[in-house]
Backbone bond lengths (Angstrom), bond angles and torsions (degrees), N, CA, C in turn:
res aa  C-N    CA-C-N  psi(-1)  N-CA   C-N-CA  omega(-1)  CA-C   N-CA-C  phi
1 M - - - 1.459 - - 1.528 109.60 -
2 T 1.352 117.10 126.76 1.453 120.87 179.16 1.519 109.50 -77.96
3 Q 1.381 115.84 169.97 1.453 119.66 -178.46 1.523 112.39 -69.09
4 H 1.379 117.77 -14.97 1.455 120.89 -179.68 1.526 112.70 -93.02
5 E 1.299 117.96 -7.88 1.457 121.32 -179.83 1.533 109.59 -89.88
6 L 1.339 115.67 127.57 1.461 120.93 -179.71 1.519 109.58 -111.70
7 I 1.298 114.46 143.84 1.459 120.47 -177.99 1.523 110.12 -75.50
8 D 1.334 116.33 136.43 1.469 122.39 174.57 1.522 107.21 -116.83
9 V 1.333 115.77 91.96 1.465 119.47 -175.89 1.525 111.60 -70.89
10 A 1.347 118.11 -18.77 1.461 120.11 -179.96 1.517 111.63 -65.73
11 Q 1.338 116.49 -22.02 1.459 119.64 -179.01 1.524 112.70 -89.55
12 G 1.311 116.40 3.51 1.445 119.49 176.01 1.516 112.11 -78.85
13 A 1.302 116.23 178.91 1.461 120.95 -179.84 1.525 110.19 -71.70
14 S 1.326 115.18 146.21 1.453 120.66 179.16 1.518 110.75 -68.76
15 V 1.326 115.16 137.75 1.460 119.63 177.89 1.522 110.11 -67.63
16 V 1.338 116.09 -39.59 1.464 122.07 176.44 1.525 107.48 -122.88
17 D 1.312 117.55 122.41 1.463 121.37 -177.90 1.524 110.59 -67.14
18 G 1.336 116.02 150.37 1.459 120.36 174.60 1.515 112.25 150.74
19 T 1.323 115.34 149.85 1.460 121.02 176.33 1.528 110.23 -89.68
20 L 1.334 115.69 160.09 1.454 121.99 179.46 1.525 108.99 -131.33
21 A 1.329 116.11 138.05 1.466 120.53 -176.13 1.521 112.79 -72.47
22 W 1.332 117.67 -31.56 1.463 121.15 -176.38 1.513 109.22 -154.05
23 V 1.332 115.47 130.03 1.464 121.85 174.19 1.524 106.79 -139.51
24 G 1.321 116.86 134.14 1.458 118.52 179.58 1.506 112.09 172.07
25 M 1.334 116.06 -141.43 1.456 122.36 -175.14 1.524 109.47 -135.17
26 E 1.324 116.24 149.22 1.455 122.60 176.03 1.528 109.93 -125.11
27 A 1.334 114.83 159.70 1.468 122.75 176.86 1.526 112.48 60.52
28 I 1.335 116.29 42.07 1.464 121.20 173.49 1.524 108.13 -82.73
29 A 1.328 117.34 127.53 1.460 120.97 177.56 1.527 109.55 -76.16
30 L 1.335 116.31 132.43 1.461 119.93 -179.61 1.532 109.73 -154.99
31 P 1.336 117.99 120.13 1.469 119.62 174.85 1.527 110.62 -82.64
32 F 1.335 115.62 133.21 1.466 120.51 173.24 1.517 107.54 -146.21
33 Q 1.315 116.97 -174.52 1.455 120.85 -177.42 1.516 110.74 -126.37
34 V 1.326 115.40 147.99 1.466 122.74 171.62 1.520 107.16 -134.43
35 G 1.316 116.48 121.65 1.454 120.28 -177.98 1.510 112.86 61.99
36 G 1.333 116.82 30.71 1.456 121.15 -179.66 1.504 114.75 79.96
37 Q 1.329 118.34 -3.41 1.450 122.37 179.97 1.537 110.50 -99.54
38 P 1.331 118.00 137.19 1.471 119.79 178.75 1.517 111.53 -67.76
39 V 1.309 115.33 142.65 1.464 122.25 178.49 1.522 108.43 -125.97
40 N 1.317 116.20 128.58 1.459 121.77 173.68 1.519 106.82 -83.71
41 G 1.329 116.54 87.46 1.452 121.43 -168.41 1.518 114.67 -91.31
42 Q 1.322 113.59 164.01 1.464 122.32 170.54 1.523 108.05 -128.78
43 V 1.310 115.35 142.31 1.457 121.06 -172.64 1.522 110.15 -127.43
44 S 1.332 115.19 140.70 1.456 122.21 166.30 1.527 106.73 -114.47
45 A 1.318 116.69 126.47 1.464 121.69 -176.52 1.515 109.26 -128.42
46 G 1.325 116.94 134.45 1.455 119.35 -179.01 1.511 113.11 -162.28
47 V 1.306 115.16 169.47 1.460 123.22 174.63 1.524 108.03 -138.93
48 S 1.299 115.53 161.65 1.467 119.28 171.33 1.528 109.06 -77.92
49 L 1.311 115.91 151.63 1.466 120.70 174.08 1.517 106.85 -112.02
50 D 1.334 114.63 97.21 1.463 120.73 -171.63 1.521 114.13 -96.50
51 D 1.325 116.51 -10.79 1.464 119.89 175.18 1.525 107.80 -89.49
52 P 1.325 118.50 110.34 1.468 120.77 -174.68 1.521 113.94 -67.36
53 L 1.330 117.43 -14.49 1.460 120.38 -175.70 1.523 113.40 -99.18
54 T 1.346 117.22 -12.29 1.463 121.01 179.77 1.521 109.90 -85.82
55 R 1.317 115.99 134.58 1.460 119.84 -172.58 1.526 113.13 -75.27
56 G 1.317 118.16 -40.09 1.462 119.72 -175.52 1.509 113.21 -152.20
57 I 1.346 116.67 170.88 1.455 122.82 179.40 1.530 109.38 -99.73
58 H 1.331 116.39 178.95 1.462 122.53 178.55 1.531 108.63 -96.50
59 M 1.320 117.75 84.02 1.465 119.61 -175.09 1.519 112.65 -64.99
60 S 1.322 117.76 -34.21 1.463 119.42 -179.32 1.521 111.34 -63.12
61 R 1.331 117.28 -31.05 1.463 120.05 178.05 1.523 111.24 -67.77
62 L 1.310 116.99 -36.13 1.454 119.93 176.03 1.527 110.48 -64.68
63 Y 1.321 115.66 -44.89 1.464 120.32 -177.30 1.523 111.12 -64.05
64 L 1.317 117.00 -47.72 1.463 120.69 -175.07 1.523 112.06 -66.57
65 A 1.322 117.66 -31.00 1.465 120.35 -179.39 1.520 112.06 -66.80
66 L 1.338 117.39 -20.81 1.462 120.67 179.64 1.520 112.60 -67.24
67 A 1.328 117.96 -13.63 1.463 120.95 178.13 1.527 111.64 -59.20
68 E 1.333 117.70 -24.40 1.459 121.26 178.89 1.530 112.01 -67.17
69 L 1.332 117.55 -18.46 1.465 121.57 -179.92 1.525 112.89 -100.87
70 E 1.310 116.62 -10.88 1.456 121.21 -172.50 1.529 112.33 -61.69
71 N 1.334 115.89 120.83 1.464 123.70 178.78 1.524 113.49 60.85
72 Q 1.322 117.31 17.66 1.460 122.14 178.99 1.531 110.37 -103.18
73 E 1.329 116.62 157.06 1.457 120.66 172.26 1.529 108.81 -62.48
74 L 1.334 115.51 131.09 1.460 120.26 -178.22 1.521 109.08 -77.66
75 T 1.321 116.24 111.17 1.462 121.96 178.44 1.522 109.07 -127.78
76 L 1.311 116.43 157.14 1.463 119.77 179.83 1.531 112.41 -67.24
77 P 1.329 120.98 -37.56 1.470 118.57 174.95 1.528 113.07 -59.71
78 R 1.326 117.73 -38.35 1.471 119.66 178.35 1.531 110.40 -66.72
79 V 1.317 116.73 -42.73 1.461 119.78 177.52 1.517 110.79 -63.16
80 A 1.326 116.78 -41.99 1.469 120.50 179.38 1.518 111.32 -61.13
81 A 1.323 116.93 -37.46 1.465 120.31 179.66 1.526 111.03 -66.26
82 V 1.341 116.94 -39.42 1.465 119.98 177.64 1.525 110.31 -65.28
83 L 1.318 117.56 -42.61 1.463 120.50 179.14 1.525 111.43 -64.86
84 E 1.324 116.70 -36.62 1.469 119.75 176.39 1.521 110.25 -64.40
85 N 1.331 116.23 -38.04 1.459 120.68 175.63 1.523 110.57 -61.10
86 Y 1.341 116.01 -41.39 1.463 119.40 179.12 1.524 111.54 -59.12
87 L 1.326 116.15 -44.22 1.460 119.67 -178.33 1.528 111.08 -70.35
88 D 1.330 116.84 -40.15 1.470 119.75 178.77 1.524 111.03 -63.32
89 S 1.323 116.91 -38.89 1.465 120.63 -177.73 1.526 112.16 -79.78
90 H 1.329 116.61 -6.18 1.459 121.11 177.70 1.526 111.19 -126.90
91 A 1.318 115.08 34.35 1.462 120.00 178.49 1.517 109.84 -58.07
92 A 1.334 115.71 137.98 1.469 124.44 -178.64 1.521 112.54 75.37
93 L 1.342 117.91 -7.33 1.461 120.52 176.77 1.528 112.24 -106.54
94 S 1.343 115.88 -38.66 1.464 119.94 -169.27 1.522 110.88 -133.59
95 D 1.330 115.38 139.29 1.458 121.74 175.31 1.528 112.82 -106.45
96 T 1.332 117.10 -11.53 1.455 121.15 -175.63 1.519 109.39 -137.42
97 A 1.362 115.39 139.02 1.465 121.39 178.24 1.528 109.14 -124.33
98 F 1.325 115.40 146.47 1.464 121.49 -175.70 1.527 110.08 -129.98
99 L 1.324 115.22 145.81 1.457 120.83 175.40 1.522 108.34 -150.45
100 D 1.329 117.05 118.88 1.461 123.32 175.51 1.520 108.28 -115.45
101 L 1.331 116.23 128.61 1.461 121.44 179.36 1.521 108.44 -124.10
102 R 1.325 116.18 127.53 1.465 119.76 -177.45 1.522 110.73 -130.16
103 G 1.310 114.14 155.08 1.454 120.14 178.83 1.517 109.53 177.17
104 E 1.307 116.49 -160.80 1.463 122.42 177.67 1.523 108.67 -129.56
105 V 1.336 115.68 127.18 1.457 120.97 174.53 1.525 108.27 -85.05
106 L 1.321 116.89 130.50 1.460 121.83 176.91 1.523 109.36 -100.27
107 I 1.333 115.97 124.47 1.462 121.56 179.25 1.521 108.03 -127.90
108 K 1.331 116.54 130.82 1.460 119.99 179.01 1.515 109.33 -83.36
109 R 1.345 115.35 128.37 1.453 121.54 -175.21 1.532 110.39 -119.10
110 P 1.345 117.35 133.66 1.465 119.88 177.32 1.521 111.09 -78.16
111 A 1.343 115.75 155.84 1.457 120.63 172.51 1.524 109.44 -69.42
112 L 1.328 116.80 165.02 1.462 120.86 -174.72 1.527 112.56 -67.04
113 I 1.337 118.18 -37.02 1.464 120.91 -177.18 1.523 111.83 -130.46
114 S 1.312 118.04 -49.41 1.462 121.55 -176.48 1.536 110.46 -69.86
115 P 1.341 116.95 167.16 1.472 119.62 -179.98 1.529 114.51 -78.52
116 L 1.315 118.63 6.73 1.460 121.23 -179.56 1.529 110.90 -70.86
117 A 1.326 115.05 160.97 1.471 121.49 176.84 1.518 108.31 -155.74
118 G 1.319 116.36 160.49 1.466 121.07 178.86 1.516 110.56 -159.66
119 W 1.312 115.32 171.70 1.463 121.61 -175.19 1.525 110.50 -96.95
120 K 1.324 114.59 141.04 1.459 121.28 173.28 1.521 109.31 -121.98
121 A 1.317 116.01 142.37 1.465 122.16 179.97 1.526 109.41 -104.28
122 Y 1.313 115.74 131.74 1.461 122.08 179.82 1.536 108.90 -120.64
123 P 1.333 118.27 108.00 1.470 120.44 179.14 1.529 111.31 -65.33
124 F 1.324 115.55 141.29 1.461 120.45 178.07 1.526 109.81 -147.96
125 T 1.323 114.81 158.39 1.462 122.39 170.45 1.511 108.16 -138.98
126 L 1.322 116.55 128.04 1.463 122.13 172.85 1.522 107.44 -101.09
127 R 1.337 116.71 115.73 1.465 122.12 -177.30 1.535 108.89 -110.96
128 C 1.324 115.83 114.49 1.465 121.19 -175.29 1.521 111.15 -120.92
129 R 1.322 114.00 147.72 1.466 122.07 -179.59 1.525 108.12 -142.25
130 R 1.319 115.60 136.63 1.464 120.14 176.80 1.524 109.02 -127.23
131 D 1.331 115.02 126.42 1.460 121.21 177.60 1.524 108.37 -145.22
132 G 1.327 117.19 -158.06 1.458 120.71 -178.20 1.513 113.93 -64.04
133 R 1.340 117.34 -18.93 1.466 121.28 178.61 1.516 112.77 -87.63
134 G 1.328 117.36 -4.62 1.450 120.88 -178.27 1.514 111.53 104.67
135 L 1.334 116.84 -152.64 1.458 122.93 -175.80 1.518 110.12 -96.99
136 Q 1.326 115.66 130.10 1.461 121.35 170.73 1.524 107.77 -118.26
137 A 1.351 115.69 130.09 1.460 121.01 -175.62 1.522 110.06 -125.55
138 M 1.325 116.57 128.90 1.462 123.75 177.36 1.525 108.20 -119.66
139 L 1.314 115.67 136.82 1.454 121.11 178.74 1.519 109.31 -118.95
140 D 1.330 116.88 121.43 1.462 122.68 174.87 1.523 108.47 -101.90
141 L 1.330 116.39 130.59 1.458 122.30 -179.39 1.522 110.11 -131.11
142 T 1.319 116.98 146.36 1.456 122.18 171.78 1.522 108.42 -123.46
143 V 1.335 115.67 125.23 1.468 121.43 -178.27 1.530 108.38 -126.03
144 G 1.321 116.31 125.54 1.454 121.10 179.18 1.514 112.09 -90.85
145 Y 1.329 116.59 151.55 1.457 122.17 177.04 1.520 109.10 -158.68
146 S 1.325 116.26 172.71 1.458 121.90 178.03 1.520 109.18 -106.81
147 S 1.325 116.86 142.13 1.467 120.70 178.11 1.525 109.51 -134.94
148 T 1.315 115.97 135.55 1.462 122.55 177.68 1.519 109.16 -110.99
149 C 1.312 116.48 130.56 1.463 122.40 -173.96 1.534 111.18 -70.40
150 P 1.329 119.58 122.66 1.467 121.32 178.12 1.522 112.99 -62.39
151 C 1.325 116.91 -34.96 1.461 120.05 -179.58 1.522 110.52 -65.41
152 S 1.315 117.22 -46.25 1.461 119.55 -179.08 1.525 110.80 -66.86
153 A 1.325 117.66 -31.53 1.462 120.35 176.89 1.525 110.69 -65.55
154 A 1.326 117.07 -42.81 1.467 120.62 178.51 1.525 111.11 -64.97
155 L 1.337 116.72 -41.42 1.465 120.02 179.25 1.530 111.36 -65.74
156 A 1.338 116.55 -37.91 1.461 120.15 177.79 1.526 110.51 -64.72
157 R 1.332 116.91 -43.61 1.465 119.80 178.45 1.533 110.99 -60.56
158 Q 1.340 116.58 -40.15 1.471 120.51 179.74 1.531 111.09 -62.76
159 L 1.325 117.33 -42.42 1.457 120.76 178.49 1.530 111.37 -64.50
160 I 1.316 117.20 -37.89 1.467 120.87 178.53 1.528 110.40 -66.18
161 Q 1.341 115.65 -40.37 1.466 119.04 177.09 1.529 111.11 -62.49
162 Q 1.328 116.11 -42.90 1.467 119.62 179.40 1.527 111.31 -63.58
163 A 1.325 116.74 -41.38 1.455 120.28 179.16 1.529 110.48 -65.61
164 F 1.318 115.97 -37.76 1.466 119.75 177.69 1.529 110.75 -62.03
165 D 1.330 116.05 -46.02 1.471 119.56 178.96 1.520 111.40 -59.71
166 E 1.333 116.63 -41.13 1.466 120.32 -178.54 1.533 111.84 -69.16
167 D 1.329 116.58 -42.57 1.456 120.60 -174.98 1.531 112.79 -74.78
168 F 1.329 116.72 -25.26 1.460 119.21 -176.03 1.534 112.29 -112.91
169 T 1.324 116.88 19.86 1.467 119.84 -179.97 1.523 111.77 -60.18
170 D 1.311 117.22 -47.59 1.461 121.22 -176.30 1.525 111.52 -114.96
171 M 1.317 116.79 22.56 1.459 120.02 -178.24 1.515 110.36 -115.84
172 P 1.319 117.59 144.34 1.457 119.37 174.07 1.535 109.51 -69.43
173 I 1.320 116.68 138.82 1.460 121.01 -177.35 1.530 108.85 -97.33
174 S 1.312 115.28 121.42 1.455 121.31 174.22 1.525 108.50 -128.70
175 R 1.285 115.47 162.19 1.458 120.11 179.30 1.523 110.38 -59.50
176 E 1.304 117.26 -44.02 1.456 121.33 -178.63 1.527 111.42 -63.57
177 A 1.347 116.43 -41.28 1.461 119.96 -179.26 1.524 111.13 -66.08
178 V 1.335 116.20 -42.43 1.466 119.73 179.91 1.518 110.68 -66.73
179 R 1.329 116.66 -40.21 1.465 119.88 179.67 1.520 110.58 -62.90
180 A 1.322 116.82 -43.44 1.464 120.60 178.63 1.522 111.02 -64.19
181 W 1.308 116.71 -39.98 1.474 120.71 179.92 1.529 110.97 -64.93
182 L 1.338 116.00 -42.12 1.467 119.57 -179.85 1.524 111.86 -65.01
183 G 1.320 116.94 -28.22 1.465 119.79 179.79 1.505 114.51 -87.17
184 S 1.308 117.59 0.50 1.466 121.04 -178.25 1.523 110.76 -99.15
185 E 1.338 115.47 160.43 1.463 120.07 174.73 1.515 111.34 -65.06
186 Q 1.306 116.02 -27.61 1.464 120.02 179.00 1.527 110.95 -67.41
187 G 1.349 116.11 -34.00 1.459 119.64 -179.07 1.517 112.23 -76.14
188 I 1.325 116.68 -54.88 1.471 119.99 179.36 1.523 107.40 -91.76
189 L 1.298 116.14 75.78 1.461 120.85 -175.12 1.526 112.39 -89.36
190 A 1.336 118.05 -6.10 1.470 120.99 -179.89 1.522 109.28 -141.15
191 T 1.323 116.58 142.08 1.468 121.65 177.51 1.529 109.52 -130.17
192 P 1.335 117.85 150.33 1.467 120.60 175.95 1.526 110.32 -66.67
193 H 1.315 116.57 157.08 1.461 118.99 175.39 1.528 109.62 -98.56
194 S 1.321 114.19 139.89 1.460 121.87 179.77 1.518 109.14 -119.52
195 Q 1.323 115.44 166.29 1.446 119.52 179.23 1.519 110.15 -147.61
196 R 1.326 115.08 147.61 1.461 119.01 170.38 1.522 107.25 -74.41
197 S 1.318 115.50 129.13 1.460 120.83 -172.30 1.522 110.24 -123.88
198 Q 1.315 115.66 164.99 1.466 120.34 -179.69 1.521 110.43 -138.30
199 A 1.326 114.44 143.31 1.459 122.23 171.15 1.523 107.75 -110.69
200 H 1.316 116.42 120.05 1.462 122.67 178.05 1.528 107.68 -105.31
201 L 1.329 116.32 115.85 1.459 121.68 -172.34 1.522 110.39 -117.73
202 S 1.325 116.44 132.58 1.459 122.72 170.68 1.522 106.69 -117.12
203 L 1.329 116.26 117.13 1.457 121.57 -170.58 1.524 109.86 -121.89
204 R 1.320 116.64 128.65 1.466 120.22 172.09 1.520 107.78 -88.67
205 L 1.326 115.68 117.74 1.448 120.26 -175.63 1.522 111.02 -76.83
206 A 1.317 115.62 142.65 1.458 121.70 -178.94 1.525 110.47 -69.76
207 D 1.321 116.62 155.17 1.465 121.96 177.82 1.527 110.24 -64.66
208 G 1.309 115.25 148.69 1.460 120.10 174.45 1.507 115.22 89.97
209 I 1.329 118.24 -3.39 1.463 120.73 179.19 1.535 109.04 -76.95
210 E 1.302 116.35 137.88 1.456 121.32 175.54 1.522 111.03 -107.43
211 K 1.325 117.29 -63.79 1.457 121.12 179.13 1.520 109.91 -79.85
212 L 1.318 116.27 137.38 1.460 120.20 179.48 1.531 110.16 -67.91
213 P 1.346 117.99 129.88 1.466 120.35 -177.06 1.526 112.86 -88.46
214 I 1.321 117.64 39.06 1.463 120.83 -172.16 1.519 111.77 -63.23
215 E 1.323 117.94 -52.29 1.464 119.56 -175.53 1.525 111.46 -65.62
216 A 1.330 117.32 -40.04 1.470 120.05 179.01 1.521 111.17 -63.52
217 L 1.327 117.41 -39.86 1.453 121.02 178.22 1.527 110.75 -65.65
218 I 1.332 117.18 -43.89 1.459 120.63 179.19 1.520 110.46 -61.21
219 D 1.326 116.53 -43.15 1.473 120.35 179.40 1.524 110.95 -58.95
220 D 1.326 117.14 -45.89 1.466 120.68 -178.76 1.531 111.16 -66.61
221 V 1.323 116.73 -39.09 1.466 120.79 178.88 1.520 110.13 -63.53
222 E 1.332 117.48 -46.54 1.461 119.93 -178.69 1.522 111.68 -66.36
223 R 1.330 116.82 -36.53 1.467 118.94 176.87 1.523 111.08 -64.19
224 S 1.317 116.46 -40.06 1.465 119.20 -177.80 1.524 111.91 -69.27
225 L 1.313 117.92 -31.39 1.462 121.41 179.90 1.526 112.37 -82.91
226 G 1.330 116.81 -32.88 1.459 120.42 170.38 1.510 117.43 87.24
227 T 1.322 118.09 -17.40 1.469 120.12 -177.11 1.533 109.82 -134.13
228 A 1.327 114.54 66.09 1.463 120.32 179.16 1.515 110.31 -65.73
229 L 1.330 116.88 148.00 1.459 121.24 176.13 1.521 110.00 -64.49
230 Q 1.340 115.51 145.42 1.460 121.72 -174.70 1.528 111.20 -101.04
231 T 1.347 115.03 168.48 1.465 120.98 177.23 1.532 108.05 -113.40
232 A 1.327 117.96 -108.82 1.472 120.65 177.79 1.528 109.57 -77.61
233 V 1.339 116.53 133.15 1.464 119.97 -177.90 1.524 110.41 -140.83
234 K 1.322 115.44 153.35 1.454 123.14 164.59 1.533 107.52 -104.14
235 R 1.333 116.05 175.88 1.462 118.86 -178.68 1.528 111.95 -59.74
236 I 1.341 116.54 -34.09 1.458 119.51 -179.94 1.526 111.32 -65.26
237 D 1.343 116.43 -32.70 1.470 120.75 176.30 1.521 110.79 -72.54
238 E 1.331 115.78 -39.93 1.462 119.39 178.65 1.528 111.11 -63.65
239 Q 1.336 115.61 -38.50 1.464 118.98 177.21 1.521 110.77 -65.27
240 A 1.340 117.05 -40.81 1.464 120.86 178.31 1.527 110.89 -64.76
241 F 1.327 116.17 -35.75 1.463 120.36 178.17 1.526 110.44 -68.33
242 T 1.339 116.39 -38.90 1.460 120.76 175.82 1.529 110.94 -60.81
243 L 1.324 115.74 -43.02 1.465 120.50 178.27 1.526 110.71 -63.42
244 A 1.336 116.33 -43.64 1.466 120.07 -179.87 1.525 111.62 -60.43
245 N 1.342 116.51 -41.97 1.465 120.18 178.62 1.524 111.36 -65.74
246 G 1.335 116.56 -40.56 1.456 119.67 -179.23 1.515 113.08 -66.77
247 Q 1.336 117.31 -27.85 1.456 121.66 179.79 1.526 112.66 -97.09
248 N 1.331 115.46 6.23 1.467 119.88 -173.99 1.529 109.72 -136.97
249 L 1.329 116.46 53.39 1.460 121.22 -177.37 1.527 109.90 -67.92
250 M 1.341 116.47 136.76 1.464 120.28 -174.05 1.515 112.51 -143.83
251 F 1.324 116.74 125.74 1.452 121.46 158.58 1.529 107.46 -79.42
252 C 1.319 116.45 165.95 1.466 118.83 176.34 1.524 110.72 -62.39
253 E 1.334 116.83 -31.03 1.468 120.41 177.61 1.529 111.18 -63.71
254 D 1.347 116.08 -38.63 1.464 120.00 178.61 1.522 110.77 -63.53
255 A 1.332 115.92 -45.67 1.460 120.34 -179.05 1.524 111.06 -62.60
256 A 1.332 117.40 -43.53 1.460 120.95 -179.43 1.529 111.34 -62.73
257 R 1.329 117.25 -40.82 1.463 120.09 179.80 1.525 111.43 -68.00
258 R 1.318 117.08 -38.58 1.471 119.48 176.86 1.522 110.83 -61.55
259 L 1.332 115.37 -46.13 1.459 119.38 -178.79 1.524 111.61 -65.71
260 H 1.317 117.00 -39.90 1.468 120.67 178.26 1.529 109.71 -57.68
261 R 1.318 116.57 -47.45 1.464 120.60 -179.40 1.528 110.85 -63.48
262 T 1.328 116.63 -42.65 1.464 120.69 -179.08 1.518 111.88 -64.34
263 L 1.333 117.14 -45.38 1.463 120.56 -176.79 1.522 112.30 -70.25
264 R 1.321 117.36 -31.06 1.468 119.89 176.72 1.529 111.44 -61.95
265 R 1.331 117.17 -25.05 1.466 121.68 -177.44 1.522 113.16 -87.49
266 Q 1.336 117.75 -3.74 1.456 120.64 -175.16 1.528 110.86 -82.76
267 A 1.327 116.35 118.77 1.464 120.16 178.99 1.525 111.72 -65.58
268 S 1.334 116.98 -24.42 1.465 120.73 -177.81 1.523 113.07 -82.66
269 V 1.343 116.93 -5.57 1.471 121.39 -175.00 1.518 109.78 -113.68
270 D 1.336 115.54 127.03 1.460 121.67 -178.38 1.525 112.37 -103.89
271 G 1.315 117.39 -5.49 1.457 122.90 179.25 1.514 108.16 174.99
272 F 1.323 116.97 157.26 1.460 118.05 -178.24 1.522 111.39 -158.26
273 Q 1.316 112.99 161.43 1.459 123.31 169.24 1.523 106.32 -134.62
274 L 1.327 117.50 130.19 1.455 120.41 -177.97 1.516 110.88 -128.16
275 R 1.320 114.20 153.38 1.470 122.32 178.84 1.517 107.79 -143.98
276 V 1.322 116.96 122.00 1.465 120.67 176.95 1.524 108.56 -108.90
277 V 1.318 115.07 140.09 1.462 122.17 -177.00 1.523 108.68 -126.79
278 H 1.327 116.56 118.85 1.453 121.79 172.48 1.524 107.76 -103.00
279 A 1.332 115.30 105.62 1.465 121.22 -177.71 1.523 108.20 -78.02
280 E 1.302 116.27 88.95 1.455 122.33 -166.12 1.527 113.21 -61.79
281 S 1.347 114.44 143.04 1.459 120.20 172.76 1.526 111.31 -89.54
282 L 1.329 117.40 -10.95 1.464 121.51 177.47 1.524 111.36 -88.15
283 H 1.326 116.59 -48.16 1.466 121.66 -175.81 1.525 111.08 -99.87
284 A 1.310 114.96 164.33 1.465 120.81 173.40 1.527 111.64 -87.02
285 H 1.324 116.42 0.52 1.464 121.04 177.83 1.522 109.20 -117.90
286 D 1.327 116.67 171.61 1.458 122.82 -178.60 1.527 110.64 -100.31
287 A 1.324 115.06 151.85 1.467 121.15 170.12 1.525 107.52 -98.58
288 V 1.340 116.85 129.42 1.461 121.21 -171.05 1.521 110.02 -133.91
289 A 1.330 115.90 141.16 1.466 122.03 172.96 1.522 108.70 -135.61
290 R 1.331 115.88 144.56 1.464 121.13 -179.10 1.518 110.01 -129.47
291 S 1.325 114.54 153.56 1.458 119.98 176.08 1.519 108.39 -155.37
292 E 1.308 116.31 159.16 1.462 120.29 177.66 1.515 110.63 -153.74
293 W 1.317 114.36 160.87 1.464 121.94 177.78 1.515 109.33 -147.53
294 N 1.328 116.22 130.98 1.463 122.11 176.75 1.521 111.06 52.09
295 W 1.320 115.96 49.06 1.466 121.25 -171.02 1.527 113.21 -119.04
296 T 1.304 119.48 -3.30 1.465 121.99 -171.75 1.507 112.74 -54.70
297 N 1.312 117.17 -44.68 1.468 120.94 -175.22 1.523 112.16 -101.69
298 A 1.329 117.69 17.62 1.468 119.40 -178.11 1.529 110.98 -70.04
């Protein structure tokens, strides 16, 4: 052995025979783009180790191949090319390659009425696998929204009715008197409880997609829920948001059914599993609903 030759013990025989489903690296820092916006991403890259006698894989080859995604728009063809590189560089060792990319998409959102606007972050993970069946791509998304409990709204209305009956038992009722009463703390003595809520979506992307449909999916999800979280607001926007919540009462079951219907209509989605979480302001626990479609073999 010359002084320039270095030992690669990973290419020696395995001390204990056996195959491994996944070998690679996690939490690799990698900048890329989604929708033209930079993403400070993290990547998990791996392959199966199907040769029971080989001790290890070529991890540096997995890492270096990620340069093809660096500062580039994240598309499925680019991911597929990296996974193909993984399999080519591990011929006779691996039959399956994996690549998970996670980050937060930043989308600028306008206020409801005023000319203000601000940025919202939407966490996502693109989970891809390439094997003898081709490329399978899963997209995980988290979308926040506001939900107002229908039960608490009904109870609040009942208390207001009771207070009205008590306050106007022996009083003449006029438009001016009722208007003044409604604007007082004595009149609106009860309010419904609301909570910041989240929709956690796992979506199997349809074959043939190139550009990730993240922003379009988020837009449809927020439209279906009706009360998206806001960024910069003036009082007029806050009032409009209050009105939207009051006219859009939702149990977690309501939100899950809306999302199920919306996602079934997406041409880019071939199957999904969803979970909505209403982090209740009444209870110390969360209200949760789940649904899925075409997910058995996902």
